[in-house]
N, C-alpha and C positions, 0 to 999 in steps of 0.2 A: 759339676761344685766340686772344686779347689779345695782340699785341707789345709788348713794353715799351716801345719806339719809338713817340713818336706823330710823327715826321718822318719824310723820306725819307732814305733814306741816300748819304750824299755821296761821291762820284765820287773815286776816291784818280788822282792824276795819275800812278803808277808802276803803273795797273793794264794790264794785256793787253786788256781790254775796252773796248768806246765805250761812252760814255754812253746812259742813253736817251733820245730825242728826242722828246718831245709831240707828236702828232701835233695838225695844225691844226685850229682849230674850223670845221668847215663851215658856209657862209651859203646859205640859200635866201630864195627871194621866194614870194609868195602867189602860187597857180596853176600853181606849177612843178610837174611830174611828176615824181613819185620811184619807187623800188624799195624797199621793205622785205624784210629777209633772211626775215622769218617772216610777216608780211601779205599782202605782194606788191606788186601796183601802184597807187598814190595819188596824189592831188596836194594840195600845201598849202593848206589853207584858212586859216591865219593864222600872224603871227609874231609871238611874245614882243618887245617894244619893244627890250629887249637883245639880243633875238638867240639867248638860252639856250633857247629851247623852240618847239616847232612844232606845229600841231594838223593832221593829216593826213587828210583824208578816203578812207577807202578803197572808197566805195560802199556804197549798200544801207545808209545811216543811219550805219555805223559811222567814228566819229570817235575817234582815237588821240591823244593829247599825247607827243611824246618830246622827250626831254630830251638838252641838248647835254653830251658832243661827237658824236652821233650815230653810233656806231658800225656799227648796222646799217641807217643808211638811206642810201640812194646817188641821185644826183642823175640824170637821164635826158637 
């Protein structure tokens, strides 16, 4: 079901709840060791020019392109 709002909700100053703070985008470098929540250990084989996507080599010829904000990818 689609929402009738195309934008995110505005935080009201009188609200008792804190506004959601977006997570900072992680930065990775080529040959950096990483861990993926589902795929396991790997190594960054290439980084997109803008840093919004990385290609991870998990060994055995398995390459995976992961897009930002990289919620399941963690640096070691």
